[in-house]
Backbone as XML, in Angstrom:
<?xml version="1.0"?>
<chain id="A" units="angstrom">
  <residue number="1" name="MET">
    <atom name="N" x="12.296" y="-5.956" z="17.493"/>
    <atom name="CA" x="12.309" y="-5.579" z="16.014"/>
    <atom name="C" x="12.664" y="-4.205" z="15.752"/>
  </residue>
  <residue number="2" name="LYS">
    <atom name="N" x="13.462" y="-3.506" z="15.061"/>
    <atom name="CA" x="13.827" y="-2.470" z="14.880"/>
    <atom name="C" x="12.516" y="-1.847" z="14.024"/>
  </residue>
  <residue number="3" name="LYS">
    <atom name="N" x="12.490" y="-0.573" z="14.473"/>
    <atom name="CA" x="11.202" y="0.301" z="14.069"/>
    <atom name="C" x="11.868" y="1.980" z="14.330"/>
  </residue>
  <residue number="4" name="CYS">
    <atom name="N" x="11.147" y="2.726" z="13.497"/>
    <atom name="CA" x="11.674" y="4.330" z="13.610"/>
    <atom name="C" x="10.563" y="4.675" z="14.724"/>
  </residue>
  <residue number="5" name="ALA">
    <atom name="N" x="11.581" y="5.637" z="15.399"/>
    <atom name="CA" x="10.616" y="6.048" z="16.434"/>
    <atom name="C" x="9.640" y="7.185" z="15.951"/>
  </residue>
  <residue number="6" name="ILE">
    <atom name="N" x="9.983" y="7.877" z="14.977"/>
    <atom name="CA" x="8.848" y="8.876" z="14.564"/>
    <atom name="C" x="7.818" y="8.387" z="13.907"/>
  </residue>
  <residue number="7" name="CYS">
    <atom name="N" x="7.954" y="7.712" z="12.562"/>
    <atom name="CA" x="6.972" y="7.367" z="11.867"/>
    <atom name="C" x="6.440" y="5.882" z="11.900"/>
  </residue>
  <residue number="8" name="GLY">
    <atom name="N" x="7.354" y="5.109" z="12.659"/>
    <atom name="CA" x="7.033" y="3.811" z="12.971"/>
    <atom name="C" x="7.235" y="2.664" z="11.780"/>
  </residue>
  <residue number="9" name="LYS">
    <atom name="N" x="8.447" y="3.338" z="10.747"/>
    <atom name="CA" x="8.353" y="2.277" z="9.553"/>
    <atom name="C" x="9.242" y="0.896" z="10.037"/>
  </residue>
  <residue number="10" name="THR">
    <atom name="N" x="8.600" y="-0.191" z="9.514"/>
    <atom name="CA" x="9.448" y="-1.409" z="10.138"/>
    <atom name="C" x="9.539" y="-2.120" z="8.759"/>
  </residue>
  <residue number="11" name="ALA">
    <atom name="N" x="10.134" y="-3.468" z="8.744"/>
    <atom name="CA" x="10.347" y="-4.405" z="7.757"/>
    <atom name="C" x="9.220" y="-4.534" z="7.099"/>
  </residue>
  <residue number="12" name="GLN">
    <atom name="N" x="9.065" y="-4.829" z="5.978"/>
    <atom name="CA" x="8.029" y="-5.241" z="5.102"/>
    <atom name="C" x="8.319" y="-6.584" z="4.149"/>
  </residue>
  <residue number="13" name="THR">
    <atom name="N" x="7.486" y="-7.306" z="4.279"/>
    <atom name="CA" x="7.512" y="-8.749" z="3.848"/>
    <atom name="C" x="7.598" y="-8.673" z="2.088"/>
  </residue>
  <residue number="14" name="GLY">
    <atom name="N" x="7.824" y="-9.361" z="1.305"/>
    <atom name="CA" x="7.842" y="-9.653" z="-0.204"/>
    <atom name="C" x="8.232" y="-10.679" z="-0.810"/>
  </residue>
  <residue number="15" name="ARG">
    <atom name="N" x="8.692" y="-10.743" z="-1.963"/>
    <atom name="CA" x="9.234" y="-11.976" z="-2.861"/>
    <atom name="C" x="10.449" y="-11.439" z="-3.531"/>
  </residue>
  <residue number="16" name="LYS">
    <atom name="N" x="11.376" y="-12.448" z="-3.907"/>
    <atom name="CA" x="12.410" y="-12.534" z="-4.729"/>
    <atom name="C" x="12.027" y="-13.483" z="-5.779"/>
  </residue>
  <residue number="17" name="VAL">
    <atom name="N" x="11.804" y="-12.832" z="-6.918"/>
    <atom name="CA" x="11.399" y="-13.491" z="-8.362"/>
    <atom name="C" x="12.244" y="-13.845" z="-8.929"/>
  </residue>
  <residue number="18" name="VAL">
    <atom name="N" x="12.331" y="-15.189" z="-9.564"/>
    <atom name="CA" x="13.617" y="-15.561" z="-10.493"/>
    <atom name="C" x="12.707" y="-15.459" z="-11.931"/>
  </residue>
  <residue number="19" name="ARG">
    <atom name="N" x="13.381" y="-15.192" z="-12.789"/>
    <atom name="CA" x="12.684" y="-15.619" z="-14.286"/>
    <atom name="C" x="13.617" y="-16.317" z="-14.900"/>
  </residue>
  <residue number="20" name="LYS">
    <atom name="N" x="13.143" y="-16.987" z="-16.056"/>
    <atom name="CA" x="13.876" y="-17.846" z="-16.799"/>
    <atom name="C" x="13.402" y="-17.763" z="-18.465"/>
  </residue>
  <residue number="21" name="GLY">
    <atom name="N" x="14.151" y="-17.616" z="-19.483"/>
    <atom name="CA" x="13.715" y="-17.511" z="-20.575"/>
    <atom name="C" x="13.932" y="-16.001" z="-21.187"/>
  </residue>
  <residue number="22" name="LEU">
    <atom name="N" x="14.160" y="-16.173" z="-22.945"/>
    <atom name="CA" x="14.563" y="-14.470" z="-23.248"/>
    <atom name="C" x="13.055" y="-14.048" z="-23.610"/>
  </residue>
  <residue number="23" name="PRO">
    <atom name="N" x="13.284" y="-12.734" z="-23.315"/>
    <atom name="CA" x="12.166" y="-11.886" z="-23.455"/>
    <atom name="C" x="11.846" y="-11.370" z="-24.816"/>
  </residue>
  <residue number="24" name="LYS">
    <atom name="N" x="10.123" y="-11.236" z="-24.983"/>
    <atom name="CA" x="9.606" y="-11.311" z="-26.358"/>
    <atom name="C" x="10.362" y="-10.236" z="-27.451"/>
  </residue>
  <residue number="25" name="LYS">
    <atom name="N" x="10.812" y="-9.061" z="-26.595"/>
    <atom name="CA" x="11.295" y="-7.950" z="-27.275"/>
    <atom name="C" x="12.784" y="-8.574" z="-27.950"/>
  </residue>
  <residue number="26" name="LYS">
    <atom name="N" x="13.039" y="-9.469" z="-27.284"/>
    <atom name="CA" x="14.534" y="-9.787" z="-27.816"/>
    <atom name="C" x="14.491" y="-11.137" z="-28.567"/>
  </residue>
  <residue number="27" name="GLY">
    <atom name="N" x="13.263" y="-11.365" z="-29.060"/>
    <atom name="CA" x="13.337" y="-12.337" z="-29.977"/>
    <atom name="C" x="12.732" y="-14.057" z="-29.169"/>
  </residue>
  <residue number="28" name="GLY">
    <atom name="N" x="12.528" y="-14.138" z="-28.067"/>
    <atom name="CA" x="12.163" y="-15.208" z="-27.402"/>
    <atom name="C" x="10.698" y="-15.710" z="-27.247"/>
  </residue>
  <residue number="29" name="THR">
    <atom name="N" x="10.343" y="-16.360" z="-26.669"/>
    <atom name="CA" x="9.000" y="-16.928" z="-26.358"/>
    <atom name="C" x="8.268" y="-16.121" z="-25.413"/>
  </residue>
  <residue number="30" name="GLY">
    <atom name="N" x="9.284" y="-15.388" z="-24.580"/>
    <atom name="CA" x="8.758" y="-14.553" z="-23.409"/>
    <atom name="C" x="9.210" y="-15.274" z="-21.948"/>
  </residue>
  <residue number="31" name="SER">
    <atom name="N" x="9.341" y="-14.360" z="-20.930"/>
    <atom name="CA" x="10.176" y="-15.056" z="-19.831"/>
    <atom name="C" x="9.094" y="-15.205" z="-18.828"/>
  </residue>
  <residue number="32" name="LYS">
    <atom name="N" x="9.370" y="-16.452" z="-18.197"/>
    <atom name="CA" x="8.448" y="-17.057" z="-17.104"/>
    <atom name="C" x="8.964" y="-16.727" z="-15.871"/>
  </residue>
  <residue number="33" name="ILE">
    <atom name="N" x="8.190" y="-17.216" z="-14.715"/>
    <atom name="CA" x="8.708" y="-16.930" z="-13.548"/>
    <atom name="C" x="8.615" y="-18.336" z="-13.034"/>
  </residue>
  <residue number="34" name="THR">
    <atom name="N" x="10.081" y="-18.962" z="-12.658"/>
    <atom name="CA" x="10.189" y="-20.208" z="-12.235"/>
    <atom name="C" x="10.129" y="-20.493" z="-10.814"/>
  </residue>
  <residue number="35" name="ARG">
    <atom name="N" x="10.465" y="-19.568" z="-9.975"/>
    <atom name="CA" x="10.388" y="-19.733" z="-8.209"/>
    <atom name="C" x="10.472" y="-18.359" z="-7.727"/>
  </residue>
  <residue number="36" name="SER">
    <atom name="N" x="9.889" y="-18.326" z="-6.744"/>
    <atom name="CA" x="9.520" y="-17.279" z="-5.894"/>
    <atom name="C" x="10.104" y="-17.218" z="-4.332"/>
  </residue>
  <residue number="37" name="SER">
    <atom name="N" x="10.972" y="-16.568" z="-3.800"/>
    <atom name="CA" x="11.173" y="-17.121" z="-2.376"/>
    <atom name="C" x="10.808" y="-15.790" z="-1.344"/>
  </residue>
  <residue number="38" name="LYS">
    <atom name="N" x="10.207" y="-15.997" z="-0.287"/>
    <atom name="CA" x="10.082" y="-14.892" z="0.612"/>
    <atom name="C" x="11.226" y="-14.101" z="0.980"/>
  </residue>
  <residue number="39" name="ARG">
    <atom name="N" x="11.436" y="-12.865" z="1.431"/>
    <atom name="CA" x="12.151" y="-11.874" z="1.534"/>
    <atom name="C" x="11.722" y="-10.920" z="2.626"/>
  </residue>
  <residue number="40" name="LYS">
    <atom name="N" x="12.753" y="-10.116" z="3.212"/>
    <atom name="CA" x="12.160" y="-8.675" z="3.778"/>
    <atom name="C" x="12.938" y="-7.806" z="3.124"/>
  </residue>
  <residue number="41" name="PHE">
    <atom name="N" x="12.077" y="-6.572" z="2.879"/>
    <atom name="CA" x="12.558" y="-5.277" z="2.708"/>
    <atom name="C" x="12.798" y="-4.513" z="3.984"/>
  </residue>
  <residue number="42" name="LEU">
    <atom name="N" x="14.240" y="-4.224" z="4.492"/>
    <atom name="CA" x="14.537" y="-3.469" z="5.446"/>
    <atom name="C" x="14.585" y="-2.097" z="5.222"/>
  </residue>
  <residue number="43" name="PRO">
    <atom name="N" x="13.877" y="-1.262" z="5.937"/>
    <atom name="CA" x="13.956" y="0.366" z="5.907"/>
    <atom name="C" x="15.613" y="0.660" z="6.719"/>
  </residue>
  <residue number="44" name="ASN">
    <atom name="N" x="16.092" y="1.650" z="5.904"/>
    <atom name="CA" x="17.323" y="2.243" z="6.177"/>
    <atom name="C" x="17.423" y="3.081" z="7.563"/>
  </residue>
  <residue number="45" name="LEU">
    <atom name="N" x="17.547" y="2.193" z="8.778"/>
    <atom name="CA" x="17.382" y="2.826" z="9.994"/>
    <atom name="C" x="18.659" y="3.294" z="10.637"/>
  </residue>
  <residue number="46" name="GLN">
    <atom name="N" x="18.714" y="4.548" z="11.238"/>
    <atom name="CA" x="20.009" y="4.812" z="11.884"/>
    <atom name="C" x="20.006" y="5.092" z="13.416"/>
  </residue>
  <residue number="47" name="LYS">
    <atom name="N" x="20.760" y="4.698" z="14.244"/>
    <atom name="CA" x="20.704" y="5.115" z="15.517"/>
    <atom name="C" x="21.097" y="6.346" z="15.818"/>
  </residue>
  <residue number="48" name="THR">
    <atom name="N" x="20.203" y="7.284" z="16.635"/>
    <atom name="CA" x="20.641" y="8.570" z="16.771"/>
    <atom name="C" x="19.985" y="8.914" z="18.078"/>
  </residue>
  <residue number="49" name="ARG">
    <atom name="N" x="20.572" y="10.059" z="18.757"/>
    <atom name="CA" x="20.285" y="10.554" z="20.208"/>
    <atom name="C" x="19.631" y="11.632" z="19.786"/>
  </residue>
  <residue number="50" name="ILE">
    <atom name="N" x="18.208" y="11.594" z="20.402"/>
    <atom name="CA" x="17.265" y="12.803" z="20.357"/>
    <atom name="C" x="16.690" y="12.889" z="21.436"/>
  </residue>
  <residue number="51" name="MET">
    <atom name="N" x="15.888" y="14.388" z="21.534"/>
    <atom name="CA" x="15.230" y="14.613" z="22.766"/>
    <atom name="C" x="13.759" y="14.253" z="22.764"/>
  </residue>
  <residue number="52" name="ILE">
    <atom name="N" x="13.241" y="13.199" z="23.787"/>
    <atom name="CA" x="11.789" y="12.838" z="23.651"/>
    <atom name="C" x="11.439" y="13.200" z="25.285"/>
  </residue>
  <residue number="53" name="LYS">
    <atom name="N" x="10.347" y="13.923" z="25.397"/>
    <atom name="CA" x="9.519" y="14.537" z="26.210"/>
    <atom name="C" x="10.773" y="15.096" z="27.485"/>
  </residue>
  <residue number="54" name="GLY">
    <atom name="N" x="11.596" y="15.857" z="26.697"/>
    <atom name="CA" x="12.967" y="16.344" z="27.709"/>
    <atom name="C" x="13.704" y="15.678" z="28.152"/>
  </residue>
  <residue number="55" name="LYS">
    <atom name="N" x="14.072" y="14.138" z="27.570"/>
    <atom name="CA" x="15.161" y="13.528" z="27.783"/>
    <atom name="C" x="15.726" y="13.057" z="26.677"/>
  </residue>
  <residue number="56" name="ALA">
    <atom name="N" x="16.902" y="12.975" z="26.744"/>
    <atom name="CA" x="17.956" y="12.268" z="25.668"/>
    <atom name="C" x="17.637" y="11.007" z="25.656"/>
  </residue>
  <residue number="57" name="GLN">
    <atom name="N" x="17.433" y="10.240" z="24.481"/>
    <atom name="CA" x="17.043" y="8.801" z="24.167"/>
    <atom name="C" x="17.904" y="8.641" z="22.817"/>
  </residue>
  <residue number="58" name="ARG">
    <atom name="N" x="18.402" y="7.319" z="22.867"/>
    <atom name="CA" x="18.945" y="6.654" z="21.790"/>
    <atom name="C" x="18.327" y="5.806" z="20.984"/>
  </residue>
  <residue number="59" name="VAL">
    <atom name="N" x="17.638" y="6.438" z="19.992"/>
    <atom name="CA" x="16.477" y="5.649" z="19.297"/>
    <atom name="C" x="17.054" y="5.103" z="17.858"/>
  </residue>
  <residue number="60" name="TYR">
    <atom name="N" x="16.166" y="4.706" z="17.128"/>
    <atom name="CA" x="16.318" y="4.398" z="15.477"/>
    <atom name="C" x="15.511" y="5.361" z="14.987"/>
  </residue>
  <residue number="61" name="LEU">
    <atom name="N" x="16.299" y="5.846" z="13.623"/>
    <atom name="CA" x="15.386" y="6.889" z="12.872"/>
    <atom name="C" x="15.578" y="6.362" z="11.614"/>
  </residue>
  <residue number="62" name="CYS">
    <atom name="N" x="14.565" y="6.278" z="10.725"/>
    <atom name="CA" x="14.840" y="6.310" z="8.987"/>
    <atom name="C" x="15.239" y="7.262" z="8.339"/>
  </residue>
  <residue number="63" name="THR">
    <atom name="N" x="16.106" y="7.141" z="7.439"/>
    <atom name="CA" x="16.767" y="8.253" z="6.680"/>
    <atom name="C" x="15.482" y="9.393" z="6.126"/>
  </residue>
  <residue number="64" name="LYS">
    <atom name="N" x="14.533" y="8.880" z="5.865"/>
    <atom name="CA" x="13.325" y="9.755" z="5.622"/>
    <atom name="C" x="13.043" y="11.138" z="6.649"/>
  </residue>
  <residue number="65" name="CYS">
    <atom name="N" x="12.914" y="10.465" z="7.969"/>
    <atom name="CA" x="12.719" y="11.408" z="8.901"/>
    <atom name="C" x="13.900" y="12.203" z="9.071"/>
  </residue>
  <residue number="66" name="ILE">
    <atom name="N" x="15.196" y="11.730" z="9.043"/>
    <atom name="CA" x="16.157" y="12.287" z="9.254"/>
    <atom name="C" x="16.295" y="13.326" z="8.445"/>
  </residue>
  <residue number="67" name="LYS">
    <atom name="N" x="15.891" y="13.318" z="7.081"/>
    <atom name="CA" x="15.989" y="14.321" z="6.269"/>
    <atom name="C" x="15.161" y="15.158" z="6.492"/>
  </residue>
  <residue number="68" name="LYS">
    <atom name="N" x="13.735" y="15.121" z="6.804"/>
    <atom name="CA" x="12.899" y="15.965" z="7.165"/>
    <atom name="C" x="13.244" y="16.659" z="8.426"/>
  </residue>
  <residue number="69" name="GLY">
    <atom name="N" x="13.839" y="16.180" z="9.618"/>
    <atom name="CA" x="14.136" y="17.164" z="10.835"/>
    <atom name="C" x="13.292" y="17.521" z="11.553"/>
  </residue>
  <residue number="70" name="ASN">
    <atom name="N" x="12.260" y="16.303" z="11.746"/>
    <atom name="CA" x="11.091" y="16.615" z="12.677"/>
    <atom name="C" x="11.567" y="16.320" z="14.171"/>
  </residue>
  <residue number="71" name="PHE">
    <atom name="N" x="12.878" y="16.615" z="14.461"/>
    <atom name="CA" x="13.376" y="15.954" z="15.852"/>
    <atom name="C" x="14.214" y="17.132" z="16.295"/>
  </residue>
  <residue number="72" name="ARG">
    <atom name="N" x="14.816" y="17.063" z="17.565"/>
    <atom name="CA" x="15.747" y="17.797" z="18.300"/>
    <atom name="C" x="16.800" y="16.851" z="18.577"/>
  </residue>
  <residue number="73" name="LYS">
    <atom name="N" x="18.120" y="17.062" z="18.067"/>
    <atom name="CA" x="19.552" y="16.479" z="18.282"/>
    <atom name="C" x="19.770" y="16.699" z="19.686"/>
  </residue>
  <residue number="74" name="VAL">
    <atom name="N" x="20.426" y="15.620" z="20.099"/>
    <atom name="CA" x="21.035" y="16.116" z="21.530"/>
    <atom name="C" x="22.583" y="16.259" z="21.455"/>
  </residue>
</chain>
């Protein structure tokens, strides 16, 4: 499983919800949930080469960690 090398961020599980009916604010009786299916929320991981303990390694980093810049690029 892919994982951020710095913060350890991985995929999270969740649900995809399908709603049916006209909302109350549009004049309906309210929207109801008809079905929900499981899904994964994947983090935005990028493959980069960084220095880990003095050695160059190719690892996955999430874009939040890349923006922070808490690593040394090779």
